[in-house]
C-alpha positions in Angstrom: 28.2 8.7 62.1 32.1 8.4 61.8 31.3 5.5 59.2 28.8 7.5 57.3 31.4 10.5 56.8 34.1 7.8 55.7 31.4 6.5 53.3 30.9 10.1 52.0 34.5 10.9 51.7 35.2 7.8 49.7 32.3 8.7 47.5 33.9 12.3 47.1 37.2 10.7 46.4 35.8 8.5 43.7 34.1 11.3 42.1 37.6 13.4 42.0 38.9 10.2 40.2 36.1 9.9 37.8 36.5 13.5 36.9 40.2 13.2 36.6 40.4 9.9 34.3 38.2 9.2 31.4 38.6 5.5 32.0 36.6 5.6 35.3 33.0 5.9 34.8 30.1 6.3 37.0 26.7 6.4 35.8 24.9 8.6 38.5 25.1 9.7 42.1 23.3 6.4 43.2 26.0 4.3 41.2 28.6 6.6 43.0 27.3 5.9 46.5 26.8 2.3 46.0 30.6 2.0 44.3 31.7 3.9 47.3 30.0 1.2 49.8 31.4 -1.7 47.7 34.7 -0.2 47.9 34.7 -0.1 51.5 33.2 -3.5 52.0 35.7 -5.1 49.4 38.6 -3.2 51.4 37.6 -4.5 54.5 36.5 -8.1 53.6 38.5 -9.1 50.9 41.8 -6.8 51.0 43.3 -8.4 54.3 43.5 -11.7 52.8 45.0 -10.7 49.5 47.3 -8.6 51.4 48.4 -11.6 53.6 48.8 -13.7 50.6 50.8 -11.2 48.6 52.9 -10.5 51.5 56.1 -11.9 50.1 56.3 -10.2 46.9 55.1 -6.9 48.2 58.2 -7.6 50.6 60.4 -8.2 47.5 59.1 -5.3 45.6 59.5 -2.9 48.7 56.1 -2.1 48.9 55.1 -1.4 45.4 53.0 -4.6 44.8 50.6 -3.2 47.5 49.7 -0.6 44.9 48.7 -3.4 42.3 46.5 -5.1 45.4 44.8 -1.5 45.7 44.1 -1.5 41.9 42.7 -5.2 42.0 40.5 -4.4 44.9 39.2 -1.5 42.6 38.7 -3.4 39.7 36.6 -6.1 41.9 34.6 -3.0 43.1 33.8 -2.2 39.7 32.9 -5.7 38.4 30.6 -6.1 41.6 28.8 -2.8 41.0 26.4 -1.8 38.1 26.8 1.7 36.9 30.7 1.7 37.9 33.1 1.0 35.2 37.0 0.9 34.7 38.7 0.7 31.4 41.5 -1.2 32.3 44.1 -2.1 35.1 46.5 1.1 34.6 43.2 3.3 35.2 42.5 1.4 38.1 46.1 1.6 39.1 46.3 5.4 39.0 42.5 5.8 40.1 43.3 3.7 43.2 46.2 6.3 44.1 43.9 9.0 43.7 40.9 7.8 45.7 43.8 6.8 48.5 45.4 10.4 48.6 42.0 12.4 48.5 40.2 10.0 50.9 43.5 10.5 53.3 43.2 14.3 52.9 39.8 14.5 53.4 39.6 12.0 56.3 42.3 14.4 58.1 39.5 16.8 58.6 37.7 14.2 60.7 37.8 14.3 64.7 39.4 11.9 66.6 37.8 8.7 67.2 38.2 9.3 71.0 37.3 13.0 70.8 39.4 15.7 71.6 40.4 14.5 75.0 42.5 11.9 73.5 44.9 14.4 71.9 48.3 15.2 73.4 50.0 18.5 73.0 
């Protein structure tokens, strides 16, 4: 159930980013849901390898390059997903930031993984 909620949160975040930036286009709801799924898969499968390979430059740039990695993952997801298009790198860069912030904000409303008994007061 939690996985489905995270998928829907990513879809909502992508919808917000598409509403904010004219360079992010999602054809319809089906494309939005598929794009959210692809973003999740790309972030789970490809991103860890890219993060490890770019660790030295990320360290030198004090973490700024990690934002570039996020933009790259969004561009990759757009290439894979029919009906989901980005106009360029900067659109992906700022779109990835918006998607991250909205996902983080909405994800904060999800219950803890281990339930309420895992919370400490």
